[in-house]
C-alpha positions as CSV (number, residue, x, y, z in Angstrom):
1,M,-41.0,7.9,87.9
2,D,-43.9,8.0,84.9
3,V,-45.9,10.5,86.6
4,Q,-46.7,12.0,83.0
5,R,-50.1,13.3,82.6
6,V,-50.8,10.7,79.8
7,V,-49.9,7.9,82.5
8,V,-51.5,9.3,85.2
9,D,-54.7,9.7,83.5
10,R,-54.7,5.8,82.8
11,Y,-54.5,5.1,86.3
12,P,-57.1,7.1,87.9
13,D,-56.9,7.4,92.0
14,P,-57.7,10.9,93.3
15,A,-55.4,10.2,96.4
16,Y,-52.5,9.3,94.9
17,L,-51.1,12.7,93.6
18,P,-51.8,14.5,97.1
19,R,-49.6,11.6,98.8
20,L,-46.9,11.8,96.0
21,R,-46.8,15.5,96.5
22,E,-46.4,14.8,100.4
23,A,-43.1,12.8,99.5
24,I,-41.8,15.5,97.1
25,G,-42.2,18.1,99.5
26,A,-40.6,16.1,102.2
27,A,-37.8,15.2,100.0
28,R,-37.3,19.0,98.9
29,A,-37.7,20.1,102.4
30,G,-34.8,17.2,103.6
31,G,-32.6,18.7,101.0
32,L,-32.5,15.8,98.8
33,T,-32.4,15.6,95.1
34,V,-35.6,15.1,93.4
35,I,-35.4,13.4,90.1
36,Y,-38.4,12.5,87.7
37,A,-38.0,9.8,85.1
38,V,-40.4,10.1,82.1
39,V,-40.7,7.6,79.1
40,G,-40.2,9.3,75.9
41,F,-39.3,8.7,72.2
42,R,-38.1,10.7,69.0
43,S,-40.4,11.5,66.3
44,G,-40.6,8.2,64.3
45,Y,-39.8,5.8,67.3
46,P,-36.3,5.1,65.9
47,E,-35.8,3.7,69.6
48,V,-38.6,0.9,69.5
49,S,-38.0,-2.1,67.9
50,A,-41.3,-3.8,66.1
51,R,-40.6,-7.0,68.2
52,N,-41.2,-4.7,71.5
53,K,-44.3,-5.8,72.9
54,M,-44.8,-3.1,75.2
55,F,-43.6,0.0,73.2
56,G,-44.1,-1.4,69.3
57,P,-48.2,-1.3,69.5
58,L,-47.8,2.3,70.9
59,A,-45.2,3.4,68.2
60,R,-47.7,2.1,65.5
61,A,-50.9,3.4,67.1
62,T,-50.0,7.2,68.5
63,G,-48.3,10.2,67.2
64,T,-46.8,11.2,70.6
65,A,-43.3,10.5,70.0
66,G,-41.2,13.9,70.5
67,D,-44.6,15.4,71.7
68,D,-43.9,17.6,74.7
69,E,-47.5,16.9,76.1
70,A,-46.9,13.1,76.0
71,T,-43.5,13.6,78.2
72,R,-45.0,16.3,80.2
73,I,-45.3,15.6,84.2
74,H,-48.6,16.1,85.8
75,P,-48.8,19.7,87.0
76,D,-50.0,18.3,90.6
77,V,-46.3,17.3,90.9
78,A,-44.4,19.3,88.5
79,P,-40.6,19.9,88.9
80,E,-39.3,22.7,90.5
81,P,-35.8,24.9,89.6
82,G,-33.3,22.4,90.8
83,D,-35.0,18.9,90.2
84,I,-33.8,17.0,87.4
85,V,-35.8,14.9,84.9
86,V,-34.6,12.2,82.7
87,T,-36.0,10.6,79.9
88,K,-35.8,7.0,79.7
89,R,-36.4,4.7,76.5
90,R,-37.7,1.7,78.1
91,V,-39.5,0.4,81.4
92,S,-36.7,1.1,84.0
93,A,-35.7,4.3,84.7
94,F,-32.0,3.5,83.8
95,S,-32.8,2.2,80.3
96,G,-31.5,4.7,77.6
97,S,-31.2,7.5,80.0
98,D,-28.3,9.2,81.7
99,L,-29.6,8.5,85.1
100,D,-26.7,6.3,86.3
101,V,-24.4,9.3,85.4
102,L,-26.3,11.9,87.5
103,L,-26.2,9.7,90.3
104,R,-22.8,8.6,90.2
105,A,-21.9,12.6,89.5
106,G,-23.9,13.6,92.4
107,D,-22.4,10.7,95.0
108,I,-26.1,9.7,95.5
109,G,-26.0,6.1,96.8
110,H,-29.5,5.7,98.0
111,L,-32.9,5.9,96.0
112,V,-36.5,6.5,97.2
113,L,-38.7,5.2,94.5
114,T,-42.4,5.9,93.4
115,G,-44.1,5.5,90.3
116,I,-46.7,4.3,88.1
117,A,-46.9,1.4,87.8
118,T,-45.5,-0.8,90.6
119,S,-45.3,-3.8,88.5
120,G,-43.6,-1.8,85.4
121,V,-41.2,1.2,86.2
122,V,-40.8,0.6,89.8
123,L,-40.1,-3.2,89.5
124,S,-37.6,-2.7,86.8
125,T,-35.9,0.2,88.4
126,L,-35.7,-1.4,91.9
127,R,-34.0,-4.8,90.3
128,Q,-31.5,-2.4,88.0
129,A,-30.8,-0.2,91.0
130,A,-30.2,-3.3,93.3
131,D,-27.7,-4.8,90.9
132,L,-25.9,-1.6,90.7
133,D,-25.7,-1.7,94.6
134,F,-27.8,1.5,95.3
135,G,-29.3,1.4,98.8
136,L,-33.3,1.4,98.3
137,T,-36.5,2.6,99.9
138,V,-39.8,2.2,98.2
139,L,-42.6,4.2,99.2
140,A,-45.3,1.6,98.9
141,D,-48.3,4.2,98.6
142,G,-46.3,6.6,96.6
143,C,-46.7,3.7,94.1
144,H,-49.7,2.9,92.0
145,D,-50.8,-0.1,89.8
146,A,-54.0,-1.0,87.8
147,D,-53.8,-4.4,89.8
148,P,-54.2,-3.9,93.5
149,E,-53.1,-7.5,94.1
150,V,-50.0,-7.2,92.1
151,H,-49.3,-4.0,93.9
152,R,-49.6,-5.6,97.5
153,V,-47.6,-8.8,96.5
154,L,-44.9,-6.4,94.9
155,T,-44.7,-4.3,97.9
156,E,-45.2,-6.9,100.6
157,K,-43.2,-9.8,99.4
158,V,-41.0,-9.0,96.5
159,F,-39.6,-5.5,97.1
160,P,-38.5,-6.4,100.9
161,Q,-36.1,-8.5,99.4
162,Q,-34.2,-5.8,98.2
163,A,-35.4,-2.4,99.7
164,E,-37.0,-1.1,102.8
165,V,-40.4,-0.4,102.2
166,T,-42.4,2.1,104.0
167,T,-45.4,4.8,103.3
168,V,-44.9,8.2,102.4
169,A,-46.1,9.5,106.0
170,D,-43.6,7.2,108.0
171,W,-40.9,8.2,105.4
172,A,-41.4,12.0,105.7
173,A,-41.7,11.8,109.3
174,A,-38.3,10.0,109.6
175,L,-36.6,12.8,107.6
């Protein structure tokens, strides 16, 4: 989730994308549906309220709404034919997207979560997915955050209350 080039560039970690590519490859090899969630807005940001602390300043400061480059997934982990891309309008992958419809139509009851940032899209999506009764796995090293301590607390203390938490290598080996 949120592995758009503009996001990845803000969270530099040369080891992150290769680990994520490993997870995506394992999912495809295991016959799992690969779904990407990207954040995106229409031109003029009609979806963004001036009261929104996260997206309000972005809407006022940039001209990337409706820009293909802004929503383009990093080429190192780009979608392949058969993968699904959903556009969300807020932090959670469910907010403003058709993710729930796609999951239910595909009879998908268990999600494996990865993304940038652990304290943003991963946390928000995990909480909403748990409330929607999805089974959950979080690949701790398939998530990334600007604050390593926040990442650690979430993956070691918070996420295990609602999800299985493992590593990319252990998850891939178990498929």
